PDB file of N, CA, C and O in Angstrom:
ATOM      1  N   ILE A   1      99.057 111.997  94.996  1.00  0.00           N
ATOM      2  CA  ILE A   1     100.415 112.326  94.597  1.00  0.00           C
ATOM      3  C   ILE A   1     101.148 113.012  95.749  1.00  0.00           C
ATOM      4  O   ILE A   1     102.289 112.677  96.068  1.00  0.00           O
ATOM      5  N   LEU A   2     100.472 113.971  96.360  1.00  0.00           N
ATOM      6  CA  LEU A   2     101.100 114.719  97.454  1.00  0.00           C
ATOM      7  C   LEU A   2     101.434 113.803  98.623  1.00  0.00           C
ATOM      8  O   LEU A   2     102.519 113.890  99.199  1.00  0.00           O
ATOM      9  N   THR A   3     100.502 112.928  98.969  1.00  0.00           N
ATOM     10  CA  THR A   3     100.739 111.998 100.081  1.00  0.00           C
ATOM     11  C   THR A   3     101.936 111.103  99.789  1.00  0.00           C
ATOM     12  O   THR A   3     102.783 110.891 100.656  1.00  0.00           O
ATOM     13  N   ALA A   4     102.005 110.586  98.588  1.00  0.00           N
ATOM     14  CA  ALA A   4     103.120 109.706  98.222  1.00  0.00           C
ATOM     15  C   ALA A   4     104.457 110.434  98.312  1.00  0.00           C
ATOM     16  O   ALA A   4     105.456 109.847  98.726  1.00  0.00           O
ATOM     17  N   ARG A   5     104.482 111.691  97.932  1.00  0.00           N
ATOM     18  CA  ARG A   5     105.735 112.450  97.964  1.00  0.00           C
ATOM     19  C   ARG A   5     106.144 112.840  99.381  1.00  0.00           C
ATOM     20  O   ARG A   5     107.335 112.983  99.661  1.00  0.00           O
ATOM     21  N   LEU A   6     105.189 113.011 100.263  1.00  0.00           N
ATOM     22  CA  LEU A   6     105.506 113.426 101.636  1.00  0.00           C
ATOM     23  C   LEU A   6     105.796 112.254 102.565  1.00  0.00           C
ATOM     24  O   LEU A   6     106.388 112.444 103.627  1.00  0.00           O
ATOM     25  N   THR A   7     105.395 111.057 102.188  1.00  0.00           N
ATOM     26  CA  THR A   7     105.541 109.904 103.071  1.00  0.00           C
ATOM     27  C   THR A   7     106.996 109.611 103.421  1.00  0.00           C
ATOM     28  O   THR A   7     107.301 109.320 104.578  1.00  0.00           O
ATOM     29  N   LYS A   8     107.890 109.682 102.457  1.00  0.00           N
ATOM     30  CA  LYS A   8     109.301 109.377 102.731  1.00  0.00           C
ATOM     31  C   LYS A   8     109.986 110.454 103.571  1.00  0.00           C
ATOM     32  O   LYS A   8     110.593 110.117 104.587  1.00  0.00           O
ATOM     33  N   PRO A   9     109.918 111.737 103.194  1.00  0.00           N
ATOM     34  CA  PRO A   9     110.617 112.750 103.999  1.00  0.00           C
ATOM     35  C   PRO A   9     109.928 113.052 105.332  1.00  0.00           C
ATOM     36  O   PRO A   9     110.570 113.551 106.256  1.00  0.00           O
ATOM     37  N   CYS A  10     108.650 112.760 105.440  1.00  0.00           N
ATOM     38  CA  CYS A  10     107.884 113.046 106.666  1.00  0.00           C
ATOM     39  C   CYS A  10     107.141 111.786 107.094  1.00  0.00           C
ATOM     40  O   CYS A  10     105.920 111.720 106.953  1.00  0.00           O
ATOM     41  N   PRO A  11     107.852 110.781 107.615  1.00  0.00           N
ATOM     42  CA  PRO A  11     107.171 109.536 107.982  1.00  0.00           C
ATOM     43  C   PRO A  11     106.137 109.765 109.079  1.00  0.00           C
ATOM     44  O   PRO A  11     106.314 110.611 109.955  1.00  0.00           O
ATOM     45  N   ILE A  12     105.063 108.999 109.012  1.00  0.00           N
ATOM     46  CA  ILE A  12     103.973 109.103 109.983  1.00  0.00           C
ATOM     47  C   ILE A  12     104.225 108.101 111.102  1.00  0.00           C
ATOM     48  O   ILE A  12     104.539 106.938 110.849  1.00  0.00           O
ATOM     49  N   ASN A  13     104.085 108.558 112.327  1.00  0.00           N
ATOM     50  CA  ASN A  13     104.224 107.688 113.486  1.00  0.00           C
ATOM     51  C   ASN A  13     103.177 106.586 113.398  1.00  0.00           C
ATOM     52  O   ASN A  13     102.026 106.873 113.068  1.00  0.00           O
ATOM     53  N   PRO A  14     103.535 105.326 113.683  1.00  0.00           N
ATOM     54  CA  PRO A  14     102.562 104.232 113.606  1.00  0.00           C
ATOM     55  C   PRO A  14     101.373 104.412 114.551  1.00  0.00           C
ATOM     56  O   PRO A  14     100.334 103.781 114.359  1.00  0.00           O
ATOM     57  N   ARG A  15     101.514 105.261 115.561  1.00  0.00           N
ATOM     58  CA  ARG A  15     100.407 105.508 116.485  1.00  0.00           C
ATOM     59  C   ARG A  15      99.438 106.572 115.974  1.00  0.00           C
ATOM     60  O   ARG A  15      98.366 106.763 116.549  1.00  0.00           O
ATOM     61  N   GLN A  16      99.806 107.255 114.911  1.00  0.00           N
ATOM     62  CA  GLN A  16      98.952 108.296 114.337  1.00  0.00           C
ATOM     63  C   GLN A  16      97.667 107.672 113.806  1.00  0.00           C
ATOM     64  O   GLN A  16      97.717 106.711 113.038  1.00  0.00           O
ATOM     65  N   ARG A  17      96.532 108.202 114.204  1.00  0.00           N
ATOM     66  CA  ARG A  17      95.250 107.668 113.756  1.00  0.00           C
ATOM     67  C   ARG A  17      94.402 108.713 113.043  1.00  0.00           C
ATOM     68  O   ARG A  17      93.506 108.358 112.277  1.00  0.00           O
ATOM     69  N   GLY A  18      94.662 109.971 113.276  1.00  0.00           N
ATOM     70  CA  GLY A  18      93.849 111.017 112.659  1.00  0.00           C
ATOM     71  C   GLY A  18      94.335 111.379 111.274  1.00  0.00           C
ATOM     72  O   GLY A  18      95.537 111.401 111.010  1.00  0.00           O
ATOM     73  N   PHE A  19      93.407 111.658 110.406  1.00  0.00           N
ATOM     74  CA  PHE A  19      93.688 112.179 109.066  1.00  0.00           C
ATOM     75  C   PHE A  19      94.454 111.213 108.167  1.00  0.00           C
ATOM     76  O   PHE A  19      95.135 111.638 107.234  1.00  0.00           O
ATOM     77  N   ILE A  20      94.342 109.906 108.444  1.00  0.00           N
ATOM     78  CA  ILE A  20      94.957 108.908 107.575  1.00  0.00           C
ATOM     79  C   ILE A  20      93.966 107.775 107.345  1.00  0.00           C
ATOM     80  O   ILE A  20      93.008 107.615 108.100  1.00  0.00           O
ATOM     81  N   LYS A  21      94.207 106.981 106.284  1.00  0.00           N
ATOM     82  CA  LYS A  21      93.368 105.815 106.041  1.00  0.00           C
ATOM     83  C   LYS A  21      93.678 104.772 107.104  1.00  0.00           C
ATOM     84  O   LYS A  21      94.838 104.431 107.334  1.00  0.00           O
ATOM     85  N   SER A  22      92.641 104.275 107.742  1.00  0.00           N
ATOM     86  CA  SER A  22      92.803 103.202 108.721  1.00  0.00           C
ATOM     87  C   SER A  22      91.441 102.563 108.934  1.00  0.00           C
ATOM     88  O   SER A  22      90.478 102.869 108.232  1.00  0.00           O
ATOM     89  N   ALA A  23      91.379 101.686 109.897  1.00  0.00           N
ATOM     90  CA  ALA A  23      90.129 100.989 110.178  1.00  0.00           C
ATOM     91  C   ALA A  23      89.126 101.891 110.892  1.00  0.00           C
ATOM     92  O   ALA A  23      88.047 101.434 111.268  1.00  0.00           O
ATOM     93  N   GLY A  24      89.458 103.136 111.079  1.00  0.00           N
ATOM     94  CA  GLY A  24      88.537 104.065 111.726  1.00  0.00           C
ATOM     95  C   GLY A  24      88.511 103.900 113.229  1.00  0.00           C
ATOM     96  O   GLY A  24      89.518 103.559 113.849  1.00  0.00           O
ATOM     97  N   CYS A  25      87.359 104.144 113.802  1.00  0.00           N
ATOM     98  CA  CYS A  25      87.207 104.109 115.260  1.00  0.00           C
ATOM     99  C   CYS A  25      87.416 102.717 115.834  1.00  0.00           C
ATOM    100  O   CYS A  25      87.886 102.579 116.964  1.00  0.00           O
ATOM    101  N   ALA A  26      87.076 101.691 115.079  1.00  0.00           N
ATOM    102  CA  ALA A  26      87.159 100.324 115.595  1.00  0.00           C
ATOM    103  C   ALA A  26      88.569  99.983 116.062  1.00  0.00           C
ATOM    104  O   ALA A  26      88.741  99.369 117.115  1.00  0.00           O
ATOM    105  N   GLU A  27      89.564 100.370 115.298  1.00  0.00           N
ATOM    106  CA  GLU A  27      90.951 100.070 115.661  1.00  0.00           C
ATOM    107  C   GLU A  27      91.337 100.764 116.963  1.00  0.00           C
ATOM    108  O   GLU A  27      91.992 100.168 117.818  1.00  0.00           O
ATOM    109  N   ASN A  28      90.936 102.009 117.112  1.00  0.00           N
ATOM    110  CA  ASN A  28      91.246 102.754 118.336  1.00  0.00           C
ATOM    111  C   ASN A  28      90.509 102.182 119.537  1.00  0.00           C
ATOM    112  O   ASN A  28      91.066 102.121 120.634  1.00  0.00           O
ATOM    113  N   LEU A  29      89.268 101.765 119.343  1.00  0.00           N
ATOM    114  CA  LEU A  29      88.508 101.179 120.447  1.00  0.00           C
ATOM    115  C   LEU A  29      89.120  99.863 120.900  1.00  0.00           C
ATOM    116  O   LEU A  29      89.173  99.587 122.098  1.00  0.00           O
ATOM    117  N   LYS A  30      89.579  99.055 119.966  1.00  0.00           N
ATOM    118  CA  LYS A  30      90.239  97.794 120.331  1.00  0.00           C
ATOM    119  C   LYS A  30      91.506  98.060 121.136  1.00  0.00           C
ATOM    120  O   LYS A  30      91.789  97.364 122.111  1.00  0.00           O
ATOM    121  N   LEU A  31      92.261  99.067 120.725  1.00  0.00           N
ATOM    122  CA  LEU A  31      93.478  99.431 121.448  1.00  0.00           C
ATOM    123  C   LEU A  31      93.142  99.900 122.862  1.00  0.00           C
ATOM    124  O   LEU A  31      93.808  99.510 123.821  1.00  0.00           O
ATOM    125  N   LEU A  32      92.120 100.729 122.991  1.00  0.00           N
ATOM    126  CA  LEU A  32      91.710 101.216 124.309  1.00  0.00           C
ATOM    127  C   LEU A  32      91.245 100.065 125.195  1.00  0.00           C
ATOM    128  O   LEU A  32      91.594 100.010 126.375  1.00  0.00           O
ATOM    129  N   GLN A  33      90.463  99.147 124.636  1.00  0.00           N
ATOM    130  CA  GLN A  33      90.002  97.992 125.406  1.00  0.00           C
ATOM    131  C   GLN A  33      91.177  97.146 125.883  1.00  0.00           C
ATOM    132  O   GLN A  33      91.168  96.649 127.009  1.00  0.00           O
ATOM    133  N   LEU A  34      92.178  96.983 125.039  1.00  0.00           N
ATOM    134  CA  LEU A  34      93.363  96.210 125.418  1.00  0.00           C
ATOM    135  C   LEU A  34      94.123  96.895 126.551  1.00  0.00           C
ATOM    136  O   LEU A  34      94.568  96.235 127.489  1.00  0.00           O
ATOM    137  N   LEU A  35      94.271  98.214 126.467  1.00  0.00           N
ATOM    138  CA  LEU A  35      94.955  98.955 127.528  1.00  0.00           C
ATOM    139  C   LEU A  35      94.218  98.827 128.856  1.00  0.00           C
ATOM    140  O   LEU A  35      94.842  98.630 129.899  1.00  0.00           O
ATOM    141  N   ILE A  36      92.897  98.938 128.818  1.00  0.00           N
ATOM    142  CA  ILE A  36      92.088  98.817 130.039  1.00  0.00           C
ATOM    143  C   ILE A  36      92.211  97.410 130.613  1.00  0.00           C
ATOM    144  O   ILE A  36      92.393  97.235 131.817  1.00  0.00           O
ATOM    145  N   LYS A  37      92.112  96.416 129.748  1.00  0.00           N
ATOM    146  CA  LYS A  37      92.210  95.016 130.186  1.00  0.00           C
ATOM    147  C   LYS A  37      93.558  94.746 130.850  1.00  0.00           C
ATOM    148  O   LYS A  37      93.618  94.131 131.915  1.00  0.00           O
ATOM    149  N   ASN A  38      94.638  95.206 130.221  1.00  0.00           N
ATOM    150  CA  ASN A  38      95.975  94.976 130.783  1.00  0.00           C
ATOM    151  C   ASN A  38      96.175  95.718 132.099  1.00  0.00           C
ATOM    152  O   ASN A  38      96.802  95.185 133.014  1.00  0.00           O
ATOM    153  N   ALA A  39      95.659  96.921 132.209  1.00  0.00           N
ATOM    154  CA  ALA A  39      95.785  97.682 133.452  1.00  0.00           C
ATOM    155  C   ALA A  39      95.042  96.983 134.585  1.00  0.00           C
ATOM    156  O   ALA A  39      95.541  96.910 135.708  1.00  0.00           O
ATOM    157  N   LYS A  40      93.858  96.471 134.292  1.00  0.00           N
ATOM    158  CA  LYS A  40      93.090  95.750 135.317  1.00  0.00           C
ATOM    159  C   LYS A  40      93.808  94.470 135.730  1.00  0.00           C
ATOM    160  O   LYS A  40      93.907  94.155 136.916  1.00  0.00           O
ATOM    161  N   LYS A  41      94.308  93.735 134.732  1.00  0.00           N
ATOM    162  CA  LYS A  41      94.992  92.469 135.002  1.00  0.00           C
ATOM    163  C   LYS A  41      96.229  92.683 135.862  1.00  0.00           C
ATOM    164  O   LYS A  41      96.506  91.899 136.770  1.00  0.00           O
ATOM    165  N   ASP A  42      96.972  93.747 135.574  1.00  0.00           N
ATOM    166  CA  ASP A  42      98.210  94.034 136.295  1.00  0.00           C
ATOM    167  C   ASP A  42      97.997  94.918 137.520  1.00  0.00           C
ATOM    168  O   ASP A  42      98.958  95.288 138.194  1.00  0.00           O
ATOM    169  N   HIS A  43      96.739  95.257 137.809  1.00  0.00           N
ATOM    170  CA  HIS A  43      96.398  96.127 138.943  1.00  0.00           C
ATOM    171  C   HIS A  43      97.181  97.435 138.885  1.00  0.00           C
ATOM    172  O   HIS A  43      97.723  97.896 139.889  1.00  0.00           O
ATOM    173  N   GLN A  44      97.229  98.023 137.692  1.00  0.00           N
ATOM    174  CA  GLN A  44      97.938  99.278 137.472  1.00  0.00           C
ATOM    175  C   GLN A  44      96.939 100.397 137.188  1.00  0.00           C
ATOM    176  O   GLN A  44      95.923 100.171 136.530  1.00  0.00           O
ATOM    177  N   PRO A  45      97.224 101.593 137.678  1.00  0.00           N
ATOM    178  CA  PRO A  45      96.339 102.716 137.357  1.00  0.00           C
ATOM    179  C   PRO A  45      96.462 103.067 135.870  1.00  0.00           C
ATOM    180  O   PRO A  45      97.512 102.880 135.254  1.00  0.00           O
ATOM    181  N   LEU A  46      95.385 103.567 135.327  1.00  0.00           N
ATOM    182  CA  LEU A  46      95.377 103.958 133.915  1.00  0.00           C
ATOM    183  C   LEU A  46      94.609 105.260 133.780  1.00  0.00           C
ATOM    184  O   LEU A  46      93.464 105.367 134.219  1.00  0.00           O
ATOM    185  N   GLY A  47      95.233 106.228 133.184  1.00  0.00           N
ATOM    186  CA  GLY A  47      94.564 107.498 132.918  1.00  0.00           C
ATOM    187  C   GLY A  47      94.240 107.604 131.438  1.00  0.00           C
ATOM    188  O   GLY A  47      95.079 107.303 130.589  1.00  0.00           O
ATOM    189  N   VAL A  48      93.033 108.027 131.134  1.00  0.00           N
ATOM    190  CA  VAL A  48      92.603 108.172 129.746  1.00  0.00           C
ATOM    191  C   VAL A  48      92.020 109.565 129.573  1.00  0.00           C
ATOM    192  O   VAL A  48      91.209 110.014 130.384  1.00  0.00           O
ATOM    193  N   VAL A  49      92.435 110.239 128.522  1.00  0.00           N
ATOM    194  CA  VAL A  49      91.935 111.585 128.236  1.00  0.00           C
ATOM    195  C   VAL A  49      91.342 111.589 126.832  1.00  0.00           C
ATOM    196  O   VAL A  49      91.972 111.131 125.878  1.00  0.00           O
ATOM    197  N   PHE A  50      90.133 112.107 126.718  1.00  0.00           N
ATOM    198  CA  PHE A  50      89.489 112.255 125.419  1.00  0.00           C
ATOM    199  C   PHE A  50      89.390 113.742 125.120  1.00  0.00           C
ATOM    200  O   PHE A  50      88.849 114.506 125.919  1.00  0.00           O
ATOM    201  N   ILE A  51      89.907 114.145 123.985  1.00  0.00           N
ATOM    202  CA  ILE A  51      89.897 115.555 123.607  1.00  0.00           C
ATOM    203  C   ILE A  51      89.123 115.710 122.304  1.00  0.00           C
ATOM    204  O   ILE A  51      89.398 115.018 121.324  1.00  0.00           O
ATOM    205  N   ASP A  52      88.169 116.606 122.299  1.00  0.00           N
ATOM    206  CA  ASP A  52      87.395 116.898 121.096  1.00  0.00           C
ATOM    207  C   ASP A  52      87.959 118.166 120.477  1.00  0.00           C
ATOM    208  O   ASP A  52      87.769 119.261 121.006  1.00  0.00           O
ATOM    209  N   LEU A  53      88.643 118.020 119.373  1.00  0.00           N
ATOM    210  CA  LEU A  53      89.282 119.161 118.728  1.00  0.00           C
ATOM    211  C   LEU A  53      88.421 119.757 117.614  1.00  0.00           C
ATOM    212  O   LEU A  53      88.932 120.474 116.754  1.00  0.00           O
ATOM    213  N   ALA A  54      87.149 119.471 117.623  1.00  0.00           N
ATOM    214  CA  ALA A  54      86.268 119.935 116.551  1.00  0.00           C
ATOM    215  C   ALA A  54      86.305 121.449 116.393  1.00  0.00           C
ATOM    216  O   ALA A  54      86.252 121.948 115.269  1.00  0.00           O
ATOM    217  N   LYS A  55      86.394 122.183 117.483  1.00  0.00           N
ATOM    218  CA  LYS A  55      86.387 123.645 117.408  1.00  0.00           C
ATOM    219  C   LYS A  55      87.793 124.246 117.359  1.00  0.00           C
ATOM    220  O   LYS A  55      87.942 125.463 117.251  1.00  0.00           O
ATOM    221  N   ALA A  56      88.813 123.407 117.436  1.00  0.00           N
ATOM    222  CA  ALA A  56      90.184 123.921 117.431  1.00  0.00           C
ATOM    223  C   ALA A  56      90.539 124.586 116.105  1.00  0.00           C
ATOM    224  O   ALA A  56      91.325 125.532 116.065  1.00  0.00           O
ATOM    225  N   PHE A  57      89.962 124.090 115.043  1.00  0.00           N
ATOM    226  CA  PHE A  57      90.245 124.634 113.718  1.00  0.00           C
ATOM    227  C   PHE A  57      88.955 125.124 113.084  1.00  0.00           C
ATOM    228  O   PHE A  57      88.633 124.776 111.948  1.00  0.00           O
ATOM    229  N   ASP A  58      88.231 125.925 113.825  1.00  0.00           N
ATOM    230  CA  ASP A  58      86.933 126.431 113.384  1.00  0.00           C
ATOM    231  C   ASP A  58      87.076 127.209 112.078  1.00  0.00           C
ATOM    232  O   ASP A  58      87.914 128.102 111.954  1.00  0.00           O
ATOM    233  N   THR A  59      86.245 126.853 111.118  1.00  0.00           N
ATOM    234  CA  THR A  59      86.287 127.556 109.823  1.00  0.00           C
ATOM    235  C   THR A  59      84.966 128.221 109.525  1.00  0.00           C
ATOM    236  O   THR A  59      84.817 128.857 108.481  1.00  0.00           O
TER     237      THR A  59
END
């Protein structure tokens, strides 16, 4: 109920992957593979940062 009520006034960016229903890690890995493939094909530099926020909200 809460999610349905918040969706309209607070739309989620289509790039948002955390804390929502989605295909999980597989979707993100496919996106990363595509970015790497395109960067190699176009001979463009690509920077990737992985951040582990597990301890950011320590309870």
